C-alpha positions as CSV (number, residue, x, y, z in Angstrom):
1,M,-33.8,-17.5,3.0
2,S,-32.8,-17.6,-0.7
3,A,-29.4,-19.1,-1.7
4,D,-28.2,-15.6,-2.8
5,R,-29.1,-14.1,0.6
6,C,-27.4,-16.9,2.4
7,F,-24.3,-16.5,0.3
8,R,-24.2,-12.7,1.0
9,A,-24.7,-13.2,4.7
10,Q,-21.9,-15.8,4.7
11,R,-19.5,-13.5,2.8
12,R,-20.3,-10.6,5.2
13,R,-19.6,-12.8,8.3
14,G,-16.3,-13.9,6.7
15,A,-15.3,-10.3,5.9
16,E,-16.2,-9.1,9.4
17,D,-14.2,-11.9,11.0
18,R,-11.2,-11.0,8.8
19,L,-11.5,-7.4,9.8
20,A,-11.7,-8.2,13.5
21,H,-8.8,-10.7,13.6
22,D,-6.3,-9.8,10.7
23,I,-3.9,-6.9,11.0
24,D,-2.3,-7.0,7.5
25,V,-3.6,-7.3,3.9
26,W,-1.7,-7.5,0.7
27,V,-2.8,-5.1,-2.1
28,A,-1.9,-5.7,-5.7
29,S,-1.0,-2.8,-7.9
30,A,1.2,-1.9,-10.9
31,G,3.9,0.6,-11.6
32,A,4.2,3.0,-14.5
33,D,5.8,0.3,-16.5
34,A,2.8,-2.0,-15.8
35,A,4.9,-4.4,-13.8
36,P,2.7,-5.8,-11.0
37,Y,3.8,-5.7,-7.3
38,L,2.3,-6.4,-3.9
39,V,2.1,-3.8,-1.1
40,P,1.5,-4.9,2.5
41,L,-0.9,-2.6,4.4
42,S,-1.6,-2.8,8.1
43,F,-5.1,-1.8,9.3
44,D,-7.2,-1.5,12.4
45,W,-10.9,-2.1,12.5
46,D,-12.8,-0.8,15.5
47,G,-16.2,-2.3,14.5
48,A,-17.3,0.9,12.7
49,A,-14.3,2.5,11.0
50,L,-11.3,1.2,9.1
51,R,-7.9,2.9,9.7
52,R,-5.0,1.9,7.4
53,D,-1.3,2.5,7.6
54,S,1.6,1.5,5.5
55,H,3.6,-1.4,6.8
56,P,6.3,0.0,9.2
57,C,9.1,-1.6,7.1
58,Q,7.6,-0.7,3.7
59,L,9.1,2.1,1.6
60,V,6.3,3.8,-0.3
61,L,7.1,5.1,-3.7
62,V,4.8,7.5,-5.5
63,D,4.8,7.7,-9.3
64,G,4.5,11.4,-10.2
């Protein structure tokens, strides 16, 4: 197996492990003023589909 294929397989296993065991991720974004901020997102992975929800304590602001 080539080094590139090994690397991709390792990255895939790592991603699948994180999906199976983690429940939150932090997503970086920026507001209209270009100021960066982090948004916590909760998710559920059932092995085939990814469902995401806003963190229960997070107020979500939408720029219009």
